[in-house]
C-alpha positions in Angstrom: 17.9 -33.1 -21.4 19.0 -33.6 -25.2 19.1 -30.3 -26.9 16.5 -30.4 -29.8 16.7 -27.7 -32.7 13.6 -25.6 -34.2 11.5 -27.6 -36.7 12.7 -27.6 -40.2 9.3 -27.4 -41.8 7.6 -25.0 -39.6 10.7 -22.6 -39.8 10.3 -22.9 -43.5 6.8 -22.2 -43.2 7.4 -18.7 -41.0 10.0 -17.8 -43.3 7.8 -18.3 -46.4 5.2 -15.5 -44.2 8.3 -13.3 -43.4 9.8 -13.1 -47.2 6.4 -11.5 -48.4 7.3 -8.4 -45.9 4.9 -6.5 -44.1 5.4 -8.0 -40.7 4.7 -6.4 -37.3 7.1 -7.9 -34.9 5.8 -8.4 -31.4 8.3 -9.4 -28.6 8.4 -10.5 -25.0 10.6 -11.5 -22.0 12.0 -14.4 -23.5 13.6 -12.2 -26.4 16.0 -11.0 -24.1 16.7 -14.4 -21.4 19.5 -15.2 -23.7 21.0 -11.9 -23.0 20.9 -13.1 -19.2 17.8 -11.2 -18.2 15.4 -13.4 -16.6 11.7 -14.0 -17.4 8.7 -13.8 -14.7 7.7 -17.4 -16.1 9.2 -20.5 -16.6 8.0 -22.8 -20.2 5.1 -23.8 -18.7 4.1 -20.4 -18.2 3.7 -20.6 -14.5 5.0 -17.1 -12.6 8.2 -17.6 -11.3 8.7 -14.4 -9.1 6.2 -12.2 -8.1 7.1 -8.3 -9.1 6.0 -5.3 -7.0 2.6 -4.4 -8.0 1.7 -0.4 -9.0 -0.6 -0.3 -5.9 2.1 -1.6 -3.5 4.7 0.8 -5.1 2.5 3.9 -4.5 1.0 3.1 -1.2 4.2 3.7 0.9 7.6 5.2 1.0 8.6 1.7 2.5 7.6 -0.1 -0.6 9.4 2.4 -2.8 12.7 2.4 -0.7 12.5 -1.8 -0.9 12.3 -1.2 -4.7 15.1 1.4 -5.3 17.2 -0.6 -2.8 17.1 -3.5 -5.0 17.0 -2.1 -8.3 19.9 0.3 -7.3 21.8 -3.2 -6.4 20.8 -5.1 -9.8 21.1 -1.9 -12.0 24.8 -2.6 -12.6 24.6 -6.3 -13.9 20.8 -5.2 -15.6 22.7 -2.6 -17.6 25.5 -4.6 -18.6 23.7 -7.1 -20.7 24.0 -7.0 -24.3 21.9 -7.8 -27.6 21.9 -11.4 -28.2 21.5 -13.3 -31.8 18.2 -12.8 -31.7 17.8 -9.0 -30.9 20.3 -8.6 -33.9 18.1 -10.8 -36.3 15.2 -8.5 -35.6 17.3 -5.5 -36.4 18.4 -6.8 -39.8 14.6 -7.9 -40.7 13.6 -4.3 -40.0 16.9 -3.1 -41.8 16.3 -5.1 -44.7 12.4 -4.1 -45.4 10.5 -7.1 -44.1 8.8 -5.4 -41.1 6.5 -2.9 -41.1 6.4 -2.2 -37.3 8.2 -3.3 -33.8 6.7 -3.8 -30.8 8.0 -4.8 -27.4 6.7 -5.6 -24.2 10.3 -5.4 -22.9 11.7 -2.5 -20.5 15.6 -3.3 -21.3 16.3 -1.3 -24.6 18.1 -4.2 -26.1 16.3 -4.1 -29.5 17.5 -0.2 -29.8 21.2 -1.6 -28.5 21.0 -4.3 -31.4 20.2 -1.7 -33.9 16.5 -1.5 -34.4 14.9 2.0 -34.8 11.5 3.1 -34.6 10.6 0.7 -31.2 7.4 0.9 -29.6 8.0 0.3 -26.2 4.8 -1.1 -24.9 5.5 -1.2 -21.3 7.4 1.8 -21.2 11.5 1.9 -20.4 14.0 1.5 -17.4 16.2 4.2 -19.1 13.9 6.7 -17.7 12.7 7.9 -14.1 9.3 9.6 -13.4 8.2 11.6 -10.7 4.4 10.6 -10.5 3.7 13.7 -8.3 5.0 16.2 -10.8 5.9 14.0 -14.1 9.2 15.4 -14.3 11.7 12.7 -15.9 15.0 11.9 -15.7 17.4 9.5 -17.3 18.1 6.0 -15.2 21.9 7.1 -15.3 21.2 10.8 -13.3 19.2 8.6 -10.9 21.7 6.2 -10.4 24.2 9.4 -9.9 22.0 10.5 -6.8 21.6 6.9 -5.3 25.2 6.5 -5.1 25.5 9.9 -3.6 22.8 9.0 -1.0 24.4 5.4 -0.3 28.0 5.3 -1.0 29.3 1.9 -1.1 25.7 0.5 -0.9 26.0 -1.3 -4.5 29.0 -3.1 -3.8 28.7 -3.8 -0.5 25.8 -5.8 0.1 25.0 -9.5 -0.2 22.2 -10.0 -3.0 20.5 -12.8 -4.7 19.9 -13.5 -8.2 18.9 -10.4 -10.7 15.1 -10.5 -11.5 13.4 -9.8 -14.6 12.5 -6.0 -13.7 16.3 -5.5 -13.2 16.4 -5.3 -9.2 17.5 -8.3 -6.9 16.8 -9.9 -3.7 18.2 -7.8 -0.3 18.4 -8.8 3.3 15.5 -6.5 5.2 18.4 -4.8 7.2 20.3 -3.3 4.1 16.6 -2.1 2.7 15.9 -0.4 5.7 19.1 1.5 5.9 19.0 2.8 2.1 18.1 6.4 1.6 15.4 7.5 -0.8 16.1 10.1 -3.3 13.7 13.2 -4.0 12.3 14.8 -7.1 14.8 17.6 -8.0 11.5 19.6 -9.1 9.2 19.3 -6.4 11.0 17.5 -3.6 8.2 14.2 -3.7 10.0 10.8 -3.0 7.5 9.1 -5.8 10.2 8.6 -8.2 9.3 5.7 -10.5 10.7 4.0 -13.5 9.1 5.1 -16.5 7.5 1.5 -16.8 3.9 0.1 -16.7 4.0 -2.2 -13.5 1.6 -5.1 -12.6 -1.7 -3.6 -12.1 -1.1 -0.5 -14.1 -2.5 0.2 -17.4 -0.5 0.4 -20.6 -1.3 4.4 -21.6 -4.2 4.4 -24.2 -2.1 6.2 -27.3 1.0 3.4 -27.1 -1.7 0.6 -27.3 -3.6 2.5 -30.3 0.0 3.0 -32.1 0.6 -0.8 -31.7 -2.8 -1.5 -33.0 -1.9 0.7 -36.0 1.0 -1.6 -36.6 -0.5 -4.9 -36.1 -3.3 -3.4 -38.7 -0.7 -2.3 -41.4 0.7 -6.1 -41.4 0.1 -8.7 -43.1 1.9 -11.3 -40.6 2.3 -10.9 -36.9 5.4 -12.4 -35.8 5.2 -13.3 -31.9 8.8 -13.7 -30.5 9.6 -14.8 -26.9 6.0 -14.0 -25.2 3.7 -16.4 -23.4 0.8 -14.1 -24.2 -0.6 -14.5 -20.5 -1.3 -10.9 -20.3 -3.6 -9.2 -22.3 -1.5 -6.4 -22.9 0.4 -8.7 -25.8 -2.3 -11.3 -26.5 -4.7 -8.8 -27.4 -2.9 -8.1 -30.9 -2.9 -11.7 -31.8 -6.7 -12.0 -31.2 -7.1 -8.9 -33.1 -4.9 -10.5 -36.1 -6.5 -13.7 -36.1 -9.9 -12.2 -36.2 -8.9 -10.0 -38.9 -8.2 -13.4 -41.1 -4.2 -12.2 -41.0 -1.9 -15.3 -40.4 -0.1 -15.3 -36.9 3.5 -17.3 -36.1 4.4 -17.6 -32.5 8.0 -18.3 -31.7 8.8 -19.2 -28.0 9.3 -21.9 -25.4 6.4 -23.7 -23.8 2.6 -23.0 -24.4 1.0 -19.9 -25.0 -2.5 -18.5 -24.6 -2.3 -17.5 -28.0 -1.9 -20.9 -29.7 -5.0 -21.7 -30.8 -5.0 -18.5 -32.6 -1.4 -19.1 -34.0 -1.3 -20.1 -37.6 2.5 -21.7 -37.3 3.8 -22.0 -33.8 7.3 -22.9 -33.0 8.2 -24.0 -29.7 12.0 -24.1 -29.7 14.8 -21.1 -28.1 14.5 -18.1 -30.1 18.3 -17.6 -30.8 18.5 -20.7 -33.3 15.3 -20.3 -34.4 15.9 -16.4 -35.5 19.2 -17.0 -36.8 17.9 -20.2 -38.9 14.9 -17.7 -40.0 17.5 -15.0 -41.3 19.5 -17.5 -42.9 16.6 -19.0 -45.0 15.5 -15.3 -46.2 19.3 -15.0 -47.1 20.7 -12.4 -44.7 24.2 -13.4 -44.0 25.0 -10.9 -41.3 27.0 -12.2 -38.3 24.4 -12.6 -35.6 27.0 -13.6 -33.0 26.7 -16.7 -30.7 23.6 -18.6 -30.0 24.0 -18.9 -26.1 21.1 -21.0 -25.3 21.1 -25.0 -26.5 17.4 -26.3 -25.3 15.2 -26.5 -28.0 12.0 -28.5 -28.7 10.4 -29.2 -31.8 8.1 -27.1 -34.1 4.2 -27.8 -33.8 3.0 -26.6 -37.4 -0.7 -25.9 -36.7 -1.9 -25.4 -40.5 -2.9 -22.2 -42.4 -6.2 -20.6 -41.1 
């Protein structure tokens, strides 16, 4: 496929909106694909992998063993992922005062690594582990030390498949069965779970309320790298559209929010955001743009 770049007219229109400030940025999994973390869905919106649901995780020790064995092996690769040019542009937009809020559906912490602050992590973070029985929380690094102690050599000694969007990998069933689960340091239960919102689990109400506050304080909602297939992100697009605020969406492929978008740029995020930064006069070294496959822009006109 021949690489096509972001549509210049559409990008300029989005830049004109961003230049006015008070931008609420909403990011999704496409924000991190250029960092090597895959998305759950392809450009056509079709789900490529089926994640473990909350119901499955809480149903049995075997399900938790399956999750943690795969997550333990995948963690080293996942944790080694670094912010990409898009993350650095978003941090620069915040630093230069263009934004009034940064809400992410991602759980990888790459916005913070790129220098962003006050990031509202709508779906939580893989950097913390929570006990579902007593609510104790520990850093993921502590959990990984426990897993290493209980399963010496496991992370480097099993054959794996590709890393998945939530940081785990595929493993042989025999390897999963041999894995030893840790227990909570406070209550002794084996109900330790990454402090993230699983599929089938509600987003905490206070986070949703804070996200609405950020959206309501804005004059533009800028959606980056989200197909908006799930309501947790799409509701903010609907909310902004209903309030008469412009919505700009930059991501590959169609999204659920296309009909509510004021401007729609169907393109990869790296080149698009670096181009946006240049139009705004930002001269930082945002780094190499990894992805070279871009589609054309789709200006939908002001609504």
